[in-house]
Structure formats: structure tokens, C-alpha cells
mmCIF file of the N, C-alpha and C atoms, coordinates in Angstrom:
data_MODEL
# 
_entry.id   MODEL 
# 
loop_
_atom_site.group_PDB 
_atom_site.id 
_atom_site.type_symbol 
_atom_site.label_atom_id 
_atom_site.label_alt_id 
_atom_site.label_comp_id 
_atom_site.label_asym_id 
_atom_site.label_entity_id 
_atom_site.label_seq_id 
_atom_site.pdbx_PDB_ins_code 
_atom_site.Cartn_x 
_atom_site.Cartn_y 
_atom_site.Cartn_z 
_atom_site.occupancy 
_atom_site.B_iso_or_equiv 
_atom_site.pdbx_formal_charge 
_atom_site.auth_seq_id 
_atom_site.auth_comp_id 
_atom_site.auth_asym_id 
_atom_site.auth_atom_id 
_atom_site.pdbx_PDB_model_num 
ATOM 1   N N  . MET A 1 1  ? 131.408 300.387 -95.441  1.00 0.00 ? 1  MET A N  1 
ATOM 2   C CA . MET A 1 1  ? 130.714 300.445 -97.165  1.00 0.00 ? 1  MET A CA 1 
ATOM 3   C C  . MET A 1 1  ? 129.392 301.406 -96.423  1.00 0.00 ? 1  MET A C  1 
ATOM 4   N N  . LYS A 1 2  ? 128.638 301.650 -96.789  1.00 0.00 ? 2  LYS A N  1 
ATOM 5   C CA . LYS A 1 2  ? 127.951 302.586 -96.412  1.00 0.00 ? 2  LYS A CA 1 
ATOM 6   C C  . LYS A 1 2  ? 126.539 301.797 -97.309  1.00 0.00 ? 2  LYS A C  1 
ATOM 7   N N  . ALA A 1 3  ? 124.821 301.647 -97.102  1.00 0.00 ? 3  ALA A N  1 
ATOM 8   C CA . ALA A 1 3  ? 124.190 300.950 -97.896  1.00 0.00 ? 3  ALA A CA 1 
ATOM 9   C C  . ALA A 1 3  ? 122.632 301.904 -97.140  1.00 0.00 ? 3  ALA A C  1 
ATOM 10  N N  . SER A 1 4  ? 121.662 301.635 -97.688  1.00 0.00 ? 4  SER A N  1 
ATOM 11  C CA . SER A 1 4  ? 120.687 301.953 -97.684  1.00 0.00 ? 4  SER A CA 1 
ATOM 12  C C  . SER A 1 4  ? 119.115 300.912 -97.022  1.00 0.00 ? 4  SER A C  1 
ATOM 13  N N  . VAL A 1 5  ? 118.827 302.153 -96.505  1.00 0.00 ? 5  VAL A N  1 
ATOM 14  C CA . VAL A 1 5  ? 117.547 300.484 -96.233  1.00 0.00 ? 5  VAL A CA 1 
ATOM 15  C C  . VAL A 1 5  ? 117.112 299.374 -97.741  1.00 0.00 ? 5  VAL A C  1 
ATOM 16  N N  . VAL A 1 6  ? 116.908 300.826 -99.327  1.00 0.00 ? 6  VAL A N  1 
ATOM 17  C CA . VAL A 1 6  ? 116.431 299.753 -99.852  1.00 0.00 ? 6  VAL A CA 1 
ATOM 18  C C  . VAL A 1 6  ? 117.860 298.773 -100.511 1.00 0.00 ? 6  VAL A C  1 
ATOM 19  N N  . ASP A 1 7  ? 119.099 299.363 -100.463 1.00 0.00 ? 7  ASP A N  1 
ATOM 20  C CA . ASP A 1 7  ? 119.945 298.725 -100.386 1.00 0.00 ? 7  ASP A CA 1 
ATOM 21  C C  . ASP A 1 7  ? 119.839 297.133 -100.045 1.00 0.00 ? 7  ASP A C  1 
ATOM 22  N N  . LEU A 1 8  ? 119.414 297.422 -98.378  1.00 0.00 ? 8  LEU A N  1 
ATOM 23  C CA . LEU A 1 8  ? 119.608 295.624 -98.141  1.00 0.00 ? 8  LEU A CA 1 
ATOM 24  C C  . LEU A 1 8  ? 118.381 295.149 -98.294  1.00 0.00 ? 8  LEU A C  1 
ATOM 25  N N  . ARG A 1 9  ? 117.208 295.769 -99.218  1.00 0.00 ? 9  ARG A N  1 
ATOM 26  C CA . ARG A 1 9  ? 116.097 295.072 -99.847  1.00 0.00 ? 9  ARG A CA 1 
ATOM 27  C C  . ARG A 1 9  ? 117.196 293.952 -100.931 1.00 0.00 ? 9  ARG A C  1 
ATOM 28  N N  . TYR A 1 10 ? 117.172 295.608 -101.755 1.00 0.00 ? 10 TYR A N  1 
ATOM 29  C CA . TYR A 1 10 ? 117.783 294.049 -103.131 1.00 0.00 ? 10 TYR A CA 1 
ATOM 30  C C  . TYR A 1 10 ? 119.219 294.350 -103.239 1.00 0.00 ? 10 TYR A C  1 
ATOM 31  N N  . ARG A 1 11 ? 120.347 294.467 -103.032 1.00 0.00 ? 11 ARG A N  1 
ATOM 32  C CA . ARG A 1 11 ? 121.552 294.240 -103.049 1.00 0.00 ? 11 ARG A CA 1 
ATOM 33  C C  . ARG A 1 11 ? 122.027 294.244 -101.749 1.00 0.00 ? 11 ARG A C  1 
ATOM 34  N N  . MET A 1 12 ? 121.364 293.216 -100.529 1.00 0.00 ? 12 MET A N  1 
ATOM 35  C CA . MET A 1 12 ? 121.750 291.803 -100.185 1.00 0.00 ? 12 MET A CA 1 
ATOM 36  C C  . MET A 1 12 ? 122.918 291.140 -100.370 1.00 0.00 ? 12 MET A C  1 
ATOM 37  N N  . SER A 1 13 ? 123.013 290.883 -101.658 1.00 0.00 ? 13 SER A N  1 
ATOM 38  C CA . SER A 1 13 ? 124.711 290.010 -101.725 1.00 0.00 ? 13 SER A CA 1 
ATOM 39  C C  . SER A 1 13 ? 125.028 291.241 -101.683 1.00 0.00 ? 13 SER A C  1 
ATOM 40  N N  . ASP A 1 14 ? 125.684 291.162 -102.485 1.00 0.00 ? 14 ASP A N  1 
ATOM 41  C CA . ASP A 1 14 ? 126.587 292.775 -102.376 1.00 0.00 ? 14 ASP A CA 1 
ATOM 42  C C  . ASP A 1 14 ? 126.888 293.064 -100.831 1.00 0.00 ? 14 ASP A C  1 
ATOM 43  N N  . ILE A 1 15 ? 125.842 293.301 -99.419  1.00 0.00 ? 15 ILE A N  1 
ATOM 44  C CA . ILE A 1 15 ? 126.389 293.516 -98.563  1.00 0.00 ? 15 ILE A CA 1 
ATOM 45  C C  . ILE A 1 15 ? 126.498 292.736 -97.724  1.00 0.00 ? 15 ILE A C  1 
ATOM 46  N N  . LEU A 1 16 ? 126.380 291.236 -98.160  1.00 0.00 ? 16 LEU A N  1 
ATOM 47  C CA . LEU A 1 16 ? 127.415 290.138 -97.456  1.00 0.00 ? 16 LEU A CA 1 
ATOM 48  C C  . LEU A 1 16 ? 128.339 289.883 -97.900  1.00 0.00 ? 16 LEU A C  1 
ATOM 49  N N  . LYS A 1 17 ? 128.853 290.414 -99.362  1.00 0.00 ? 17 LYS A N  1 
ATOM 50  C CA . LYS A 1 17 ? 130.288 290.173 -100.300 1.00 0.00 ? 17 LYS A CA 1 
ATOM 51  C C  . LYS A 1 17 ? 131.409 291.237 -98.794  1.00 0.00 ? 17 LYS A C  1 
ATOM 52  N N  . ALA A 1 18 ? 130.999 292.118 -98.633  1.00 0.00 ? 18 ALA A N  1 
ATOM 53  C CA . ALA A 1 18 ? 131.119 293.027 -98.245  1.00 0.00 ? 18 ALA A CA 1 
ATOM 54  C C  . ALA A 1 18 ? 131.460 292.242 -96.758  1.00 0.00 ? 18 ALA A C  1 
ATOM 55  N N  . LEU A 1 19 ? 130.221 292.365 -95.812  1.00 0.00 ? 19 LEU A N  1 
ATOM 56  C CA . LEU A 1 19 ? 130.675 291.302 -94.815  1.00 0.00 ? 19 LEU A CA 1 
ATOM 57  C C  . LEU A 1 19 ? 131.630 290.528 -94.499  1.00 0.00 ? 19 LEU A C  1 
ATOM 58  N N  . ASP A 1 20 ? 131.586 289.888 -95.484  1.00 0.00 ? 20 ASP A N  1 
ATOM 59  C CA . ASP A 1 20 ? 132.675 288.600 -95.928  1.00 0.00 ? 20 ASP A CA 1 
ATOM 60  C C  . ASP A 1 20 ? 134.718 289.491 -95.939  1.00 0.00 ? 20 ASP A C  1 
ATOM 61  N N  . ARG A 1 21 ? 134.467 290.469 -96.161  1.00 0.00 ? 21 ARG A N  1 
ATOM 62  C CA . ARG A 1 21 ? 135.908 290.893 -96.797  1.00 0.00 ? 21 ARG A CA 1 
ATOM 63  C C  . ARG A 1 21 ? 135.428 291.877 -95.451  1.00 0.00 ? 21 ARG A C  1 
ATOM 64  N N  . ASP A 1 22 ? 135.043 291.358 -94.313  1.00 0.00 ? 22 ASP A N  1 
ATOM 65  C CA . ASP A 1 22 ? 135.746 292.584 -92.681  1.00 0.00 ? 22 ASP A CA 1 
ATOM 66  C C  . ASP A 1 22 ? 135.385 293.818 -92.645  1.00 0.00 ? 22 ASP A C  1 
ATOM 67  N N  . GLU A 1 23 ? 134.413 293.773 -93.749  1.00 0.00 ? 23 GLU A N  1 
ATOM 68  C CA . GLU A 1 23 ? 133.191 295.728 -93.508  1.00 0.00 ? 23 GLU A CA 1 
ATOM 69  C C  . GLU A 1 23 ? 132.563 295.734 -92.791  1.00 0.00 ? 23 GLU A C  1 
ATOM 70  N N  . ILE A 1 24 ? 132.905 297.447 -92.147  1.00 0.00 ? 24 ILE A N  1 
ATOM 71  C CA . ILE A 1 24 ? 130.851 297.196 -91.642  1.00 0.00 ? 24 ILE A CA 1 
ATOM 72  C C  . ILE A 1 24 ? 130.544 298.421 -92.128  1.00 0.00 ? 24 ILE A C  1 
ATOM 73  N N  . VAL A 1 25 ? 128.773 297.621 -92.670  1.00 0.00 ? 25 VAL A N  1 
ATOM 74  C CA . VAL A 1 25 ? 128.372 298.339 -93.110  1.00 0.00 ? 25 VAL A CA 1 
ATOM 75  C C  . VAL A 1 25 ? 127.261 299.697 -92.665  1.00 0.00 ? 25 VAL A C  1 
ATOM 76  N N  . GLU A 1 26 ? 127.406 300.489 -93.203  1.00 0.00 ? 26 GLU A N  1 
ATOM 77  C CA . GLU A 1 26 ? 126.464 301.886 -92.110  1.00 0.00 ? 26 GLU A CA 1 
ATOM 78  C C  . GLU A 1 26 ? 125.711 301.341 -92.892  1.00 0.00 ? 26 GLU A C  1 
ATOM 79  N N  . VAL A 1 27 ? 124.393 301.785 -91.781  1.00 0.00 ? 27 VAL A N  1 
ATOM 80  C CA . VAL A 1 27 ? 122.683 301.208 -92.434  1.00 0.00 ? 27 VAL A CA 1 
ATOM 81  C C  . VAL A 1 27 ? 122.119 302.824 -93.076  1.00 0.00 ? 27 VAL A C  1 
ATOM 82  N N  . LEU A 1 28 ? 122.150 303.580 -93.684  1.00 0.00 ? 28 LEU A N  1 
ATOM 83  C CA . LEU A 1 28 ? 121.808 304.594 -93.971  1.00 0.00 ? 28 LEU A CA 1 
ATOM 84  C C  . LEU A 1 28 ? 119.839 304.788 -94.179  1.00 0.00 ? 28 LEU A C  1 
ATOM 85  N N  . TYR A 1 29 ? 119.417 306.158 -93.272  1.00 0.00 ? 29 TYR A N  1 
ATOM 86  C CA . TYR A 1 29 ? 117.585 305.952 -94.003  1.00 0.00 ? 29 TYR A CA 1 
ATOM 87  C C  . TYR A 1 29 ? 117.573 307.575 -94.121  1.00 0.00 ? 29 TYR A C  1 
ATOM 88  N N  . HIS A 1 30 ? 117.612 307.773 -94.355  1.00 0.00 ? 30 HIS A N  1 
ATOM 89  C CA . HIS A 1 30 ? 117.252 308.677 -95.387  1.00 0.00 ? 30 HIS A CA 1 
ATOM 90  C C  . HIS A 1 30 ? 118.219 310.147 -95.124  1.00 0.00 ? 30 HIS A C  1 
ATOM 91  N N  . GLY A 1 31 ? 119.648 309.145 -95.081  1.00 0.00 ? 31 GLY A N  1 
ATOM 92  C CA . GLY A 1 31 ? 121.000 310.360 -95.614  1.00 0.00 ? 31 GLY A CA 1 
ATOM 93  C C  . GLY A 1 31 ? 121.222 309.894 -94.241  1.00 0.00 ? 31 GLY A C  1 
ATOM 94  N N  . LYS A 1 32 ? 121.092 310.297 -93.888  1.00 0.00 ? 32 LYS A N  1 
ATOM 95  C CA . LYS A 1 32 ? 121.261 309.302 -91.763  1.00 0.00 ? 32 LYS A CA 1 
ATOM 96  C C  . LYS A 1 32 ? 121.397 307.783 -91.314  1.00 0.00 ? 32 LYS A C  1 
ATOM 97  N N  . THR A 1 33 ? 123.080 307.846 -90.655  1.00 0.00 ? 33 THR A N  1 
ATOM 98  C CA . THR A 1 33 ? 123.457 306.534 -89.972  1.00 0.00 ? 33 THR A CA 1 
ATOM 99  C C  . THR A 1 33 ? 122.408 306.764 -89.149  1.00 0.00 ? 33 THR A C  1 
ATOM 100 N N  . LYS A 1 34 ? 121.626 305.076 -89.457  1.00 0.00 ? 34 LYS A N  1 
ATOM 101 C CA . LYS A 1 34 ? 120.588 304.632 -88.104  1.00 0.00 ? 34 LYS A CA 1 
ATOM 102 C C  . LYS A 1 34 ? 120.907 303.197 -87.484  1.00 0.00 ? 34 LYS A C  1 
ATOM 103 N N  . GLY A 1 35 ? 122.265 302.830 -88.121  1.00 0.00 ? 35 GLY A N  1 
ATOM 104 C CA . GLY A 1 35 ? 122.609 301.820 -87.529  1.00 0.00 ? 35 GLY A CA 1 
ATOM 105 C C  . GLY A 1 35 ? 123.961 301.181 -87.768  1.00 0.00 ? 35 GLY A C  1 
ATOM 106 N N  . LYS A 1 36 ? 125.093 299.827 -87.605  1.00 0.00 ? 36 LYS A N  1 
ATOM 107 C CA . LYS A 1 36 ? 125.110 299.847 -88.227  1.00 0.00 ? 36 LYS A CA 1 
ATOM 108 C C  . LYS A 1 36 ? 125.802 298.096 -88.365  1.00 0.00 ? 36 LYS A C  1 
ATOM 109 N N  . ILE A 1 37 ? 126.853 297.278 -89.215  1.00 0.00 ? 37 ILE A N  1 
ATOM 110 C CA . ILE A 1 37 ? 126.394 296.098 -89.525  1.00 0.00 ? 37 ILE A CA 1 
ATOM 111 C C  . ILE A 1 37 ? 127.714 295.552 -89.151  1.00 0.00 ? 37 ILE A C  1 
ATOM 112 N N  . ILE A 1 38 ? 128.017 294.496 -87.998  1.00 0.00 ? 38 ILE A N  1 
ATOM 113 C CA . ILE A 1 38 ? 129.383 294.175 -87.727  1.00 0.00 ? 38 ILE A CA 1 
ATOM 114 C C  . ILE A 1 38 ? 129.624 293.567 -88.193  1.00 0.00 ? 38 ILE A C  1 
ATOM 115 N N  . PRO A 1 39 ? 130.742 292.236 -88.840  1.00 0.00 ? 39 PRO A N  1 
ATOM 116 C CA . PRO A 1 39 ? 130.701 291.166 -89.317  1.00 0.00 ? 39 PRO A CA 1 
ATOM 117 C C  . PRO A 1 39 ? 131.020 290.563 -87.953  1.00 0.00 ? 39 PRO A C  1 
ATOM 118 N N  . VAL A 1 40 ? 130.622 289.131 -88.029  1.00 0.00 ? 40 VAL A N  1 
ATOM 119 C CA . VAL A 1 40 ? 131.034 288.619 -86.565  1.00 0.00 ? 40 VAL A CA 1 
ATOM 120 C C  . VAL A 1 40 ? 132.130 288.064 -86.849  1.00 0.00 ? 40 VAL A C  1 
ATOM 121 N N  . SER A 1 41 ? 133.500 287.655 -85.957  1.00 0.00 ? 41 SER A N  1 
ATOM 122 C CA . SER A 1 41 ? 135.098 286.649 -87.010  1.00 0.00 ? 41 SER A CA 1 
ATOM 123 C C  . SER A 1 41 ? 134.380 285.529 -86.377  1.00 0.00 ? 41 SER A C  1 
ATOM 124 N N  . GLY A 1 42 ? 134.935 284.271 -86.476  1.00 0.00 ? 42 GLY A N  1 
ATOM 125 C CA . GLY A 1 42 ? 134.395 283.354 -85.851  1.00 0.00 ? 42 GLY A CA 1 
ATOM 126 C C  . GLY A 1 42 ? 135.130 282.743 -84.833  1.00 0.00 ? 42 GLY A C  1 
ATOM 127 N N  . LYS A 1 43 ? 136.078 283.338 -84.167  1.00 0.00 ? 43 LYS A N  1 
ATOM 128 C CA . LYS A 1 43 ? 136.492 283.498 -82.705  1.00 0.00 ? 43 LYS A CA 1 
ATOM 129 C C  . LYS A 1 43 ? 135.420 283.697 -81.326  1.00 0.00 ? 43 LYS A C  1 
ATOM 130 N N  . SER A 1 44 ? 135.706 284.822 -81.804  1.00 0.00 ? 44 SER A N  1 
ATOM 131 C CA . SER A 1 44 ? 134.655 285.959 -80.415  1.00 0.00 ? 44 SER A CA 1 
ATOM 132 C C  . SER A 1 44 ? 133.017 285.441 -80.959  1.00 0.00 ? 44 SER A C  1 
ATOM 133 N N  . ALA A 1 45 ? 132.277 283.952 -82.083  1.00 0.00 ? 45 ALA A N  1 
ATOM 134 C CA . ALA A 1 45 ? 130.873 284.358 -81.740  1.00 0.00 ? 45 ALA A CA 1 
ATOM 135 C C  . ALA A 1 45 ? 130.652 282.627 -80.713  1.00 0.00 ? 45 ALA A C  1 
ATOM 136 N N  . MET A 1 46 ? 129.435 282.972 -79.877  1.00 0.00 ? 46 MET A N  1 
ATOM 137 C CA . MET A 1 46 ? 129.219 282.200 -78.474  1.00 0.00 ? 46 MET A CA 1 
ATOM 138 C C  . MET A 1 46 ? 128.291 281.055 -78.918  1.00 0.00 ? 46 MET A C  1 
ATOM 139 N N  . ARG A 1 47 ? 129.111 279.301 -79.059  1.00 0.00 ? 47 ARG A N  1 
ATOM 140 C CA . ARG A 1 47 ? 128.047 279.142 -79.437  1.00 0.00 ? 47 ARG A CA 1 
ATOM 141 C C  . ARG A 1 47 ? 127.103 278.489 -78.872  1.00 0.00 ? 47 ARG A C  1 
ATOM 142 N N  . VAL A 1 48 ? 125.925 277.983 -79.092  1.00 0.00 ? 48 VAL A N  1 
ATOM 143 C CA . VAL A 1 48 ? 125.128 278.040 -78.127  1.00 0.00 ? 48 VAL A CA 1 
ATOM 144 C C  . VAL A 1 48 ? 124.856 276.120 -77.604  1.00 0.00 ? 48 VAL A C  1 
ATOM 145 N N  . LYS A 1 49 ? 125.380 275.278 -77.787  1.00 0.00 ? 49 LYS A N  1 
ATOM 146 C CA . LYS A 1 49 ? 125.850 274.354 -76.644  1.00 0.00 ? 49 LYS A CA 1 
ATOM 147 C C  . LYS A 1 49 ? 126.764 275.616 -75.613  1.00 0.00 ? 49 LYS A C  1 
ATOM 148 N N  . ASP A 1 50 ? 127.560 276.584 -75.702  1.00 0.00 ? 50 ASP A N  1 
ATOM 149 C CA . ASP A 1 50 ? 128.010 276.954 -74.985  1.00 0.00 ? 50 ASP A CA 1 
ATOM 150 C C  . ASP A 1 50 ? 126.956 278.203 -73.761  1.00 0.00 ? 50 ASP A C  1 
ATOM 151 N N  . HIS A 1 51 ? 126.459 278.359 -74.207  1.00 0.00 ? 51 HIS A N  1 
ATOM 152 C CA . HIS A 1 51 ? 125.661 279.254 -73.293  1.00 0.00 ? 51 HIS A CA 1 
ATOM 153 C C  . HIS A 1 51 ? 125.043 278.421 -71.528  1.00 0.00 ? 51 HIS A C  1 
ATOM 154 N N  . PRO A 1 52 ? 125.068 278.864 -70.472  1.00 0.00 ? 52 PRO A N  1 
ATOM 155 C CA . PRO A 1 52 ? 124.812 278.042 -69.746  1.00 0.00 ? 52 PRO A CA 1 
ATOM 156 C C  . PRO A 1 52 ? 123.707 278.203 -69.258  1.00 0.00 ? 52 PRO A C  1 
ATOM 157 N N  . PHE A 1 53 ? 122.820 278.050 -69.878  1.00 0.00 ? 53 PHE A N  1 
ATOM 158 C CA . PHE A 1 53 ? 120.947 277.981 -70.444  1.00 0.00 ? 53 PHE A CA 1 
ATOM 159 C C  . PHE A 1 53 ? 121.115 276.583 -70.475  1.00 0.00 ? 53 PHE A C  1 
ATOM 160 N N  . PHE A 1 54 ? 121.739 275.884 -72.205  1.00 0.00 ? 54 PHE A N  1 
ATOM 161 C CA . PHE A 1 54 ? 121.873 275.416 -72.089  1.00 0.00 ? 54 PHE A CA 1 
ATOM 162 C C  . PHE A 1 54 ? 122.658 274.044 -71.758  1.00 0.00 ? 54 PHE A C  1 
ATOM 163 N N  . ASN A 1 55 ? 123.049 274.726 -70.440  1.00 0.00 ? 55 ASN A N  1 
ATOM 164 C CA . ASN A 1 55 ? 124.199 273.394 -70.026  1.00 0.00 ? 55 ASN A CA 1 
ATOM 165 C C  . ASN A 1 55 ? 123.570 272.530 -68.752  1.00 0.00 ? 55 ASN A C  1 
ATOM 166 N N  . MET A 1 56 ? 122.198 272.786 -68.570  1.00 0.00 ? 56 MET A N  1 
ATOM 167 C CA . MET A 1 56 ? 121.900 272.572 -67.363  1.00 0.00 ? 56 MET A CA 1 
ATOM 168 C C  . MET A 1 56 ? 121.587 271.168 -67.067  1.00 0.00 ? 56 MET A C  1 
ATOM 169 N N  . THR A 1 57 ? 121.991 270.196 -68.043  1.00 0.00 ? 57 THR A N  1 
ATOM 170 C CA . THR A 1 57 ? 121.808 268.599 -68.328  1.00 0.00 ? 57 THR A CA 1 
ATOM 171 C C  . THR A 1 57 ? 122.952 268.828 -67.155  1.00 0.00 ? 57 THR A C  1 
ATOM 172 N N  . ALA A 1 58 ? 123.972 269.708 -67.413  1.00 0.00 ? 58 ALA A N  1 
ATOM 173 C CA . ALA A 1 58 ? 125.863 269.687 -66.688  1.00 0.00 ? 58 ALA A CA 1 
ATOM 174 C C  . ALA A 1 58 ? 125.369 269.039 -65.078  1.00 0.00 ? 58 ALA A C  1 
ATOM 175 N N  . ALA A 1 59 ? 124.523 269.833 -65.000  1.00 0.00 ? 59 ALA A N  1 
ATOM 176 C CA . ALA A 1 59 ? 124.595 269.965 -63.333  1.00 0.00 ? 59 ALA A CA 1 
ATOM 177 C C  . ALA A 1 59 ? 123.217 268.825 -62.616  1.00 0.00 ? 59 ALA A C  1 
ATOM 178 N N  . GLU A 1 60 ? 124.208 269.529 -61.936  1.00 0.00 ? 60 GLU A N  1 
ATOM 179 C CA . GLU A 1 60 ? 123.731 267.950 -61.387  1.00 0.00 ? 60 GLU A CA 1 
ATOM 180 C C  . GLU A 1 60 ? 122.345 268.108 -60.076  1.00 0.00 ? 60 GLU A C  1 
ATOM 181 N N  . LYS A 1 61 ? 121.533 268.814 -60.545  1.00 0.00 ? 61 LYS A N  1 
ATOM 182 C CA . LYS A 1 61 ? 120.150 270.126 -59.503  1.00 0.00 ? 61 LYS A CA 1 
ATOM 183 C C  . LYS A 1 61 ? 119.071 269.792 -60.904  1.00 0.00 ? 61 LYS A C  1 
ATOM 184 N N  . SER A 1 62 ? 117.699 269.214 -60.420  1.00 0.00 ? 62 SER A N  1 
ATOM 185 C CA . SER A 1 62 ? 116.468 269.768 -61.240  1.00 0.00 ? 62 SER A CA 1 
ATOM 186 C C  . SER A 1 62 ? 116.494 270.128 -61.961  1.00 0.00 ? 62 SER A C  1 
ATOM 187 N N  . VAL A 1 63 ? 115.534 270.236 -63.009  1.00 0.00 ? 63 VAL A N  1 
ATOM 188 C CA . VAL A 1 63 ? 114.776 271.566 -63.626  1.00 0.00 ? 63 VAL A CA 1 
ATOM 189 C C  . VAL A 1 63 ? 114.924 272.827 -62.743  1.00 0.00 ? 63 VAL A C  1 
ATOM 190 N N  . ASP A 1 64 ? 113.539 272.599 -61.834  1.00 0.00 ? 64 ASP A N  1 
ATOM 191 C CA . ASP A 1 64 ? 112.799 272.926 -61.389  1.00 0.00 ? 64 ASP A CA 1 
ATOM 192 C C  . ASP A 1 64 ? 113.952 273.867 -60.253  1.00 0.00 ? 64 ASP A C  1 
ATOM 193 N N  . GLU A 1 65 ? 114.450 273.261 -59.616  1.00 0.00 ? 65 GLU A N  1 
ATOM 194 C CA . GLU A 1 65 ? 115.526 274.075 -59.086  1.00 0.00 ? 65 GLU A CA 1 
ATOM 195 C C  . GLU A 1 65 ? 116.637 275.109 -59.320  1.00 0.00 ? 65 GLU A C  1 
ATOM 196 N N  . VAL A 1 66 ? 117.189 274.575 -60.693  1.00 0.00 ? 66 VAL A N  1 
ATOM 197 C CA . VAL A 1 66 ? 117.592 275.044 -61.970  1.00 0.00 ? 66 VAL A CA 1 
ATOM 198 C C  . VAL A 1 66 ? 117.134 277.107 -62.519  1.00 0.00 ? 66 VAL A C  1 
ATOM 199 N N  . MET A 1 67 ? 115.870 276.474 -62.974  1.00 0.00 ? 67 MET A N  1 
ATOM 200 C CA . MET A 1 67 ? 114.677 278.282 -63.351  1.00 0.00 ? 67 MET A CA 1 
ATOM 201 C C  . MET A 1 67 ? 114.735 278.811 -61.868  1.00 0.00 ? 67 MET A C  1 
ATOM 202 N N  . ASP A 1 68 ? 114.857 277.599 -60.825  1.00 0.00 ? 68 ASP A N  1 
ATOM 203 C CA . ASP A 1 68 ? 114.556 278.579 -59.937  1.00 0.00 ? 68 ASP A CA 1 
ATOM 204 C C  . ASP A 1 68 ? 115.785 280.026 -59.362  1.00 0.00 ? 68 ASP A C  1 
ATOM 205 N N  . ASN A 1 69 ? 117.012 279.130 -58.935  1.00 0.00 ? 69 ASN A N  1 
ATOM 206 C CA . ASN A 1 69 ? 118.058 279.884 -59.716  1.00 0.00 ? 69 ASN A CA 1 
ATOM 207 C C  . ASN A 1 69 ? 117.733 280.736 -60.145  1.00 0.00 ? 69 ASN A C  1 
ATOM 208 N N  . LEU A 1 70 ? 117.752 280.979 -61.468  1.00 0.00 ? 70 LEU A N  1 
ATOM 209 C CA . LEU A 1 70 ? 117.712 281.789 -63.153  1.00 0.00 ? 70 LEU A CA 1 
ATOM 210 C C  . LEU A 1 70 ? 116.131 282.690 -62.620  1.00 0.00 ? 70 LEU A C  1 
ATOM 211 N N  . ARG A 1 71 ? 115.373 282.269 -62.524  1.00 0.00 ? 71 ARG A N  1 
ATOM 212 C CA . ARG A 1 71 ? 113.904 283.354 -61.250  1.00 0.00 ? 71 ARG A CA 1 
ATOM 213 C C  . ARG A 1 71 ? 114.398 284.094 -60.279  1.00 0.00 ? 71 ARG A C  1 
ATOM 214 N N  . GLY A 1 72 ? 115.680 283.972 -59.963  1.00 0.00 ? 72 GLY A N  1 
ATOM 215 C CA . GLY A 1 72 ? 115.482 284.570 -58.358  1.00 0.00 ? 72 GLY A CA 1 
ATOM 216 C C  . GLY A 1 72 ? 114.885 284.756 -57.531  1.00 0.00 ? 72 GLY A C  1 
ATOM 217 N N  . GLY A 1 73 ? 114.243 285.356 -56.771  1.00 0.00 ? 73 GLY A N  1 
ATOM 218 C CA . GLY A 1 73 ? 112.937 286.096 -55.883  1.00 0.00 ? 73 GLY A CA 1 
ATOM 219 C C  . GLY A 1 73 ? 111.205 286.207 -56.286  1.00 0.00 ? 73 GLY A C  1 
ATOM 220 N N  . ARG A 1 74 ? 111.707 286.888 -57.176  1.00 0.00 ? 74 ARG A N  1 
ATOM 221 C CA . ARG A 1 74 ? 110.752 287.457 -57.862  1.00 0.00 ? 74 ARG A CA 1 
ATOM 222 C C  . ARG A 1 74 ? 110.006 286.660 -58.240  1.00 0.00 ? 74 ARG A C  1 
ATOM 223 N N  . TYR A 1 75 ? 109.749 285.584 -58.430  1.00 0.00 ? 75 TYR A N  1 
ATOM 224 C CA . TYR A 1 75 ? 108.942 284.231 -58.943  1.00 0.00 ? 75 TYR A CA 1 
ATOM 225 C C  . TYR A 1 75 ? 107.813 283.489 -57.674  1.00 0.00 ? 75 TYR A C  1 
ATOM 226 N N  . HIS A 1 76 ? 108.949 283.784 -56.269  1.00 0.00 ? 76 HIS A N  1 
ATOM 227 C CA . HIS A 1 76 ? 108.597 283.253 -55.418  1.00 0.00 ? 76 HIS A CA 1 
ATOM 228 C C  . HIS A 1 76 ? 107.542 284.411 -55.100  1.00 0.00 ? 76 HIS A C  1 
ATOM 229 N N  . ASN A 1 77 ? 107.871 285.912 -54.689  1.00 0.00 ? 77 ASN A N  1 
ATOM 230 C CA . ASN A 1 77 ? 107.243 287.117 -54.435  1.00 0.00 ? 77 ASN A CA 1 
ATOM 231 C C  . ASN A 1 77 ? 105.644 287.912 -55.093  1.00 0.00 ? 77 ASN A C  1 
ATOM 232 N N  . LEU A 1 78 ? 105.208 286.375 -55.807  1.00 0.00 ? 78 LEU A N  1 
ATOM 233 C CA . LEU A 1 78 ? 103.856 286.482 -56.888  1.00 0.00 ? 78 LEU A CA 1 
ATOM 234 C C  . LEU A 1 78 ? 102.307 285.898 -55.621  1.00 0.00 ? 78 LEU A C  1 
# 
């Protein structure tokens, strides 16, 4: 499906229905493709609780140790 910027504003329900049908929506601006909206399949989407940052409590390190590890050396070089 192709949709202009105006369609995104006024026909969003039609665009969402197209995404439900697993169609890729091309976004057009002045007749040229600016981007694509790709439907997310239920299996490939990452859940928030599976993100490594939110799993900090499972580690037996303190929050400061985990944050130092995430920041790397640049934090201590200041």
C-alpha cells in the first residue's frame, strides 16, 4: 500500500488495517518514497522484560557496578 503524509493523518485506520493484513505501507512525500512502515509479527517483537537492561535485578551485582559496565571507560575518564 502507498500512503501520502496526508493519508497518515486522515486515513490512519485504513493504514492500520493494511498492517493487520501484513502489508508494507510506503510513505510518500511529494510523490517520492520517504520510508516504509513494516508490520511487526508477534514472534519477532522483543518484550521489554527480555531487554538486557531490565534484567539487571537478576544479576548479583550492585546497580553501580552494572552502570559502570554499561558506560564503559568513558565515564571514569572525565
